[in-house]
A tleap script that builds the chain and sets N, CA, C and O, in Angstrom:
source leaprc.protein.ff14SB
mol = sequence {
  NMET LEU TRP LYS LYS SER LEU LYS SER SER
  LYS GLU VAL VAL THR TYR ASP LYS GLU ASN
  TRP LYS PRO VAL MET ARG CYS SER ILE CYS
  ASN GLY GLU LYS VAL ALA GLY LEU LYS ASN
  ILE ARG THR GLY GLU PHE ARG GLY GLY THR
  LEU ILE LYS ASP GLU LYS ASP LEU LYS ASN
  PHE MET LYS LYS TYR GLY VAL GLU GLU VAL
  ILE LYS GLU CTYR
}
set mol.1.N position { 14.626 -17.916 -12.180 }
set mol.1.CA position { 15.177 -16.728 -11.038 }
set mol.1.C position { 14.843 -15.275 -11.151 }
set mol.1.O position { 14.107 -14.860 -10.256 }
set mol.2.N position { 15.183 -14.503 -11.960 }
set mol.2.CA position { 14.739 -12.917 -11.921 }
set mol.2.C position { 13.094 -13.240 -10.491 }
set mol.2.O position { 12.813 -12.790 -9.381 }
set mol.3.N position { 12.572 -14.081 -11.306 }
set mol.3.CA position { 11.574 -13.935 -10.765 }
set mol.3.C position { 11.158 -14.205 -8.414 }
set mol.3.O position { 10.468 -13.795 -7.480 }
set mol.4.N position { 12.205 -15.133 -8.781 }
set mol.4.CA position { 12.806 -15.298 -6.826 }
set mol.4.C position { 13.698 -14.915 -5.992 }
set mol.4.O position { 14.182 -15.287 -4.923 }
set mol.5.N position { 13.829 -13.858 -6.934 }
set mol.5.CA position { 14.634 -12.854 -6.963 }
set mol.5.C position { 13.865 -11.307 -6.085 }
set mol.5.O position { 14.295 -10.521 -5.241 }
set mol.6.N position { 13.088 -11.392 -6.531 }
set mol.6.CA position { 12.207 -10.430 -6.393 }
set mol.6.C position { 10.744 -10.694 -4.979 }
set mol.6.O position { 9.894 -10.071 -4.343 }
set mol.7.N position { 11.415 -12.311 -5.214 }
set mol.7.CA position { 10.511 -12.129 -4.126 }
set mol.7.C position { 11.373 -12.008 -2.297 }
set mol.7.O position { 10.871 -11.871 -1.181 }
set mol.8.N position { 12.481 -12.111 -2.653 }
set mol.8.CA position { 13.148 -11.560 -1.493 }
set mol.8.C position { 13.535 -9.848 -1.327 }
set mol.8.O position { 13.891 -8.980 -0.530 }
set mol.9.N position { 13.271 -10.045 -2.332 }
set mol.9.CA position { 13.432 -8.222 -2.118 }
set mol.9.C position { 11.768 -7.526 -1.144 }
set mol.9.O position { 11.701 -6.807 -0.147 }
set mol.10.N position { 10.994 -7.959 -1.742 }
set mol.10.CA position { 9.330 -7.245 -1.759 }
set mol.10.C position { 9.473 -8.685 0.325 }
set mol.10.O position { 8.383 -9.045 0.768 }
set mol.11.N position { 10.092 -8.914 0.696 }
set mol.11.CA position { 10.116 -9.321 2.325 }
set mol.11.C position { 10.506 -7.793 2.810 }
set mol.11.O position { 9.587 -7.187 3.361 }
set mol.12.N position { 11.607 -7.189 2.685 }
set mol.12.CA position { 11.847 -6.117 3.380 }
set mol.12.C position { 10.537 -5.114 3.563 }
set mol.12.O position { 9.470 -4.949 2.971 }
set mol.13.N position { 11.333 -4.428 4.927 }
set mol.13.CA position { 9.899 -3.170 5.098 }
set mol.13.C position { 10.800 -2.450 4.373 }
set mol.13.O position { 11.974 -2.558 4.018 }
set mol.14.N position { 9.405 -1.268 4.200 }
set mol.14.CA position { 9.962 0.230 3.446 }
set mol.14.C position { 9.757 0.705 4.891 }
set mol.14.O position { 9.203 0.052 5.776 }
set mol.15.N position { 10.359 2.118 5.022 }
set mol.15.CA position { 10.172 3.241 5.412 }
set mol.15.C position { 9.568 4.377 5.245 }
set mol.15.O position { 9.336 4.376 4.036 }
set mol.16.N position { 9.183 5.298 5.652 }
set mol.16.CA position { 8.161 5.759 5.614 }
set mol.16.C position { 8.219 7.047 6.375 }
set mol.16.O position { 8.976 7.024 7.346 }
set mol.17.N position { 7.786 7.805 6.218 }
set mol.17.CA position { 8.228 9.518 6.662 }
set mol.17.C position { 6.973 9.113 7.333 }
set mol.17.O position { 6.156 8.610 6.563 }
set mol.18.N position { 6.470 9.237 9.053 }
set mol.18.CA position { 5.323 9.007 9.506 }
set mol.18.C position { 4.688 9.472 10.002 }
set mol.18.O position { 3.603 9.109 10.456 }
set mol.19.N position { 5.559 11.033 10.070 }
set mol.19.CA position { 4.750 11.457 10.856 }
set mol.19.C position { 3.977 12.883 9.044 }
set mol.19.O position { 3.674 14.022 9.400 }
set mol.20.N position { 3.882 12.684 8.138 }
set mol.20.CA position { 3.572 13.320 6.760 }
set mol.20.C position { 3.194 12.104 5.966 }
set mol.20.O position { 2.224 12.428 5.281 }
set mol.21.N position { 3.351 11.495 5.858 }
set mol.21.CA position { 2.513 10.422 5.319 }
set mol.21.C position { 1.687 9.430 6.165 }
set mol.21.O position { 1.725 9.437 7.396 }
set mol.22.N position { 0.767 8.383 5.269 }
set mol.22.CA position { -0.209 7.298 6.371 }
set mol.22.C position { -0.709 6.484 5.035 }
set mol.22.O position { -0.956 6.873 3.894 }
set mol.23.N position { -0.744 5.441 5.535 }
set mol.23.CA position { -1.127 4.014 4.231 }
set mol.23.C position { -2.925 4.245 4.405 }
set mol.23.O position { -3.744 4.047 5.302 }
set mol.24.N position { -2.955 4.730 3.107 }
set mol.24.CA position { -4.068 4.162 2.479 }
set mol.24.C position { -4.829 3.459 1.510 }
set mol.24.O position { -4.059 3.315 0.561 }
set mol.25.N position { -5.876 2.964 1.243 }
set mol.25.CA position { -6.720 2.330 0.583 }
set mol.25.C position { -7.904 3.307 -0.380 }
set mol.25.O position { -9.068 3.633 -0.145 }
set mol.26.N position { -7.205 3.508 -1.260 }
set mol.26.CA position { -8.256 4.132 -2.712 }
set mol.26.C position { -8.687 3.483 -2.889 }
set mol.26.O position { -7.926 2.577 -3.231 }
set mol.27.N position { -10.135 3.069 -2.919 }
set mol.27.CA position { -11.412 2.157 -3.389 }
set mol.27.C position { -12.639 2.903 -4.611 }
set mol.27.O position { -13.406 3.859 -4.490 }
set mol.28.N position { -12.500 2.410 -5.211 }
set mol.28.CA position { -13.730 2.917 -6.107 }
set mol.28.C position { -14.565 2.597 -6.274 }
set mol.28.O position { -14.416 1.446 -6.686 }
set mol.29.N position { -16.055 2.966 -6.229 }
set mol.29.CA position { -17.166 2.795 -5.491 }
set mol.29.C position { -18.021 2.820 -7.512 }
set mol.29.O position { -19.151 2.572 -7.934 }
set mol.30.N position { -16.916 3.185 -8.076 }
set mol.30.CA position { -17.763 2.461 -10.351 }
set mol.30.C position { -17.750 1.348 -10.251 }
set mol.30.O position { -18.769 0.689 -10.455 }
set mol.31.N position { -15.975 0.506 -9.724 }
set mol.31.CA position { -16.322 -0.351 -10.563 }
set mol.31.C position { -15.285 -1.299 -9.109 }
set mol.31.O position { -14.286 -1.990 -9.308 }
set mol.32.N position { -15.677 -1.131 -8.295 }
set mol.32.CA position { -15.073 -1.680 -6.833 }
set mol.32.C position { -13.019 -1.994 -7.298 }
set mol.32.O position { -12.419 -3.034 -7.022 }
set mol.33.N position { -12.469 -0.910 -7.931 }
set mol.33.CA position { -10.880 -1.140 -7.988 }
set mol.33.C position { -10.598 -0.932 -6.513 }
set mol.33.O position { -11.524 -0.537 -5.806 }
set mol.34.N position { -9.058 -1.226 -5.829 }
set mol.34.CA position { -8.796 -1.294 -4.683 }
set mol.34.C position { -7.166 -0.787 -5.400 }
set mol.34.O position { -6.601 -1.226 -6.402 }
set mol.35.N position { -6.703 0.377 -4.356 }
set mol.35.CA position { -5.135 0.250 -4.413 }
set mol.35.C position { -4.507 0.817 -3.706 }
set mol.35.O position { -4.836 1.980 -3.940 }
set mol.36.N position { -3.505 0.846 -2.663 }
set mol.36.CA position { -3.504 0.704 -1.372 }
set mol.36.C position { -1.637 1.576 -1.656 }
set mol.36.O position { -0.778 0.943 -2.271 }
set mol.37.N position { -1.367 2.879 -1.146 }
set mol.37.CA position { -0.445 3.469 -1.270 }
set mol.37.C position { -0.606 4.387 0.152 }
set mol.37.O position { -1.292 4.230 1.162 }
set mol.38.N position { 0.331 5.384 -0.258 }
set mol.38.CA position { 1.028 6.604 0.939 }
set mol.38.C position { 0.039 8.064 0.568 }
set mol.38.O position { 0.085 8.976 -0.258 }
set mol.39.N position { -0.785 7.685 1.635 }
set mol.39.CA position { -1.276 9.450 1.404 }
set mol.39.C position { -0.760 10.603 2.774 }
set mol.39.O position { -1.059 10.617 3.968 }
set mol.40.N position { 0.536 11.901 1.551 }
set mol.40.CA position { 0.717 13.029 2.129 }
set mol.40.C position { -0.243 13.811 3.060 }
set mol.40.O position { -1.098 14.469 2.467 }
set mol.41.N position { -0.259 13.870 4.894 }
set mol.41.CA position { -1.333 14.275 5.187 }
set mol.41.C position { -0.767 15.408 5.004 }
set mol.41.O position { 0.382 15.016 4.797 }
set mol.42.N position { -0.704 16.983 4.897 }
set mol.42.CA position { -0.734 18.129 3.951 }
set mol.42.C position { -1.044 18.053 2.546 }
set mol.42.O position { -2.181 18.471 2.323 }
set mol.43.N position { -0.538 17.735 1.710 }
set mol.43.CA position { -0.456 18.017 0.786 }
set mol.43.C position { -1.857 17.038 -0.111 }
set mol.43.O position { -2.695 17.491 -0.890 }
set mol.44.N position { -1.686 15.686 0.341 }
set mol.44.CA position { -3.244 14.989 -0.084 }
set mol.44.C position { -1.971 14.301 -1.408 }
set mol.44.O position { -2.461 14.183 -2.531 }
set mol.45.N position { -1.287 14.114 -1.342 }
set mol.45.CA position { -0.279 13.569 -2.769 }
set mol.45.C position { -0.219 11.980 -2.835 }
set mol.45.O position { 0.608 11.558 -2.027 }
set mol.46.N position { -0.952 10.820 -3.672 }
set mol.46.CA position { -0.909 9.847 -3.343 }
set mol.46.C position { 0.480 8.403 -3.658 }
set mol.46.O position { 0.956 9.483 -4.005 }
set mol.47.N position { 0.687 8.157 -3.700 }
set mol.47.CA position { 2.087 7.258 -3.980 }
set mol.47.C position { 1.630 6.005 -3.628 }
set mol.47.O position { 0.852 5.278 -3.012 }
set mol.48.N position { 2.989 6.246 -4.718 }
set mol.48.CA position { 3.188 3.977 -4.167 }
set mol.48.C position { 1.429 3.297 -4.474 }
set mol.48.O position { 0.530 2.758 -3.829 }
set mol.49.N position { 1.648 3.652 -5.571 }
set mol.49.CA position { -0.409 2.914 -5.387 }
set mol.49.C position { -0.067 1.208 -6.400 }
set mol.49.O position { 0.255 1.016 -7.573 }
set mol.50.N position { -0.346 0.235 -5.203 }
set mol.50.CA position { -0.336 -1.346 -5.389 }
set mol.50.C position { -1.915 -1.100 -5.629 }
set mol.50.O position { -2.895 -0.509 -5.176 }
set mol.51.N position { -1.504 -1.913 -6.594 }
set mol.51.CA position { -3.584 -3.396 -6.538 }
set mol.51.C position { -3.974 -3.756 -5.422 }
set mol.51.O position { -3.111 -3.510 -4.579 }
set mol.52.N position { -4.827 -4.204 -5.024 }
set mol.52.CA position { -4.816 -4.620 -3.814 }
set mol.52.C position { -6.388 -6.188 -5.120 }
set mol.52.O position { -7.515 -5.695 -5.113 }
set mol.53.N position { -6.354 -7.178 -5.689 }
set mol.53.CA position { -6.908 -8.067 -6.059 }
set mol.53.C position { -7.684 -8.867 -4.854 }
set mol.53.O position { -8.883 -9.126 -4.952 }
set mol.54.N position { -6.797 -9.285 -3.558 }
set mol.54.CA position { -7.327 -9.898 -2.220 }
set mol.54.C position { -6.788 -9.425 -1.291 }
set mol.54.O position { -6.061 -8.437 -1.184 }
set mol.55.N position { -7.273 -10.393 -0.350 }
set mol.55.CA position { -6.872 -10.356 1.078 }
set mol.55.C position { -5.280 -10.470 0.964 }
set mol.55.O position { -4.546 -9.678 1.555 }
set mol.56.N position { -4.885 -11.322 0.309 }
set mol.56.CA position { -3.108 -11.201 0.171 }
set mol.56.C position { -2.591 -10.110 -0.080 }
set mol.56.O position { -1.592 -9.790 0.563 }
set mol.57.N position { -2.960 -9.496 -0.779 }
set mol.57.CA position { -2.653 -8.115 -1.636 }
set mol.57.C position { -2.837 -7.473 -0.777 }
set mol.57.O position { -2.019 -6.556 -0.703 }
set mol.58.N position { -3.491 -7.488 -0.092 }
set mol.58.CA position { -3.607 -6.573 1.071 }
set mol.58.C position { -2.200 -6.466 2.198 }
set mol.58.O position { -1.338 -5.587 2.174 }
set mol.59.N position { -2.278 -7.554 3.084 }
set mol.59.CA position { -1.549 -8.320 3.602 }
set mol.59.C position { -0.082 -8.035 3.206 }
set mol.59.O position { 0.691 -7.377 3.903 }
set mol.60.N position { 0.173 -8.504 2.213 }
set mol.60.CA position { 1.433 -8.043 1.369 }
set mol.60.C position { 1.682 -6.668 1.926 }
set mol.60.O position { 2.242 -6.535 3.014 }
set mol.61.N position { 1.306 -5.709 1.255 }
set mol.61.CA position { 1.023 -4.441 1.490 }
set mol.61.C position { 1.460 -3.574 2.856 }
set mol.61.O position { 2.040 -2.489 2.897 }
set mol.62.N position { 1.008 -4.378 3.913 }
set mol.62.CA position { 0.719 -4.404 5.303 }
set mol.62.C position { 1.633 -4.473 5.599 }
set mol.62.O position { 2.264 -3.493 5.995 }
set mol.63.N position { 2.206 -5.891 5.529 }
set mol.63.CA position { 3.765 -5.873 5.441 }
set mol.63.C position { 4.988 -5.668 5.347 }
set mol.63.O position { 5.872 -5.741 6.200 }
set mol.64.N position { 5.041 -5.240 3.590 }
set mol.64.CA position { 5.545 -4.316 3.744 }
set mol.64.C position { 6.362 -3.075 4.030 }
set mol.64.O position { 7.544 -2.753 3.905 }
set mol.65.N position { 5.177 -2.474 4.494 }
set mol.65.CA position { 5.399 -1.378 5.369 }
set mol.65.C position { 5.440 -1.322 6.087 }
set mol.65.O position { 6.329 -0.582 6.510 }
set mol.66.N position { 4.686 -1.912 6.934 }
set mol.66.CA position { 4.984 -2.537 8.247 }
set mol.66.C position { 4.065 -1.480 8.962 }
set mol.66.O position { 4.619 -0.731 9.767 }
set mol.67.N position { 2.674 -1.342 8.740 }
set mol.67.CA position { 1.700 -1.590 8.977 }
set mol.67.C position { 0.585 -2.024 9.271 }
set mol.67.O position { -0.012 -2.579 8.349 }
set mol.68.N position { -0.135 -1.946 10.668 }
set mol.68.CA position { -1.127 -2.659 11.177 }
set mol.68.C position { -2.489 -2.496 10.727 }
set mol.68.O position { -3.270 -3.431 10.901 }
set mol.69.N position { -3.007 -1.074 9.984 }
set mol.69.CA position { -4.168 -0.988 9.517 }
set mol.69.C position { -4.045 0.279 8.674 }
set mol.69.O position { -3.488 1.376 8.681 }
set mol.70.N position { -5.304 -0.870 7.559 }
set mol.70.CA position { -5.043 0.695 5.894 }
set mol.70.C position { -6.373 1.132 5.929 }
set mol.70.O position { -7.384 0.442 5.802 }
set mol.71.N position { -6.265 2.599 6.150 }
set mol.71.CA position { -7.899 3.626 6.217 }
set mol.71.C position { -8.337 3.441 4.487 }
set mol.71.O position { -7.673 3.562 3.458 }
set mol.72.N position { -9.826 3.082 4.756 }
set mol.72.CA position { -10.449 3.570 2.968 }
set mol.72.C position { -10.552 4.820 2.700 }
set mol.72.O position { -10.976 5.446 3.671 }
set mol.73.N position { -10.399 5.287 2.030 }
set mol.73.CA position { -11.199 6.670 1.083 }
set mol.73.C position { -11.980 5.879 -0.450 }
set mol.73.O position { -11.595 5.004 -1.226 }
set mol.74.N position { -13.141 6.663 -0.356 }
set mol.74.CA position { -13.800 6.248 -1.196 }
set mol.74.C position { -13.603 7.541 -2.677 }
set mol.74.O position { -14.203 7.362 -3.737 }
savepdb mol mol.pdb
quit
């Protein structure tokens, strides 16, 4: 039951300040790890680290934040 409840809440779109934050995916060149989140354009602060293991995780992240593209950073 608890698991099903969390699925419902993940379908809601999260709002964020689009003037100061942008969606990015940090990719490690050493081990290939990918983490998606929001980066502050002015300070460079990174928030909301979501581990991206496959294309499904990336699509869920994009749906959650209502974005169509995520910039990769290495």
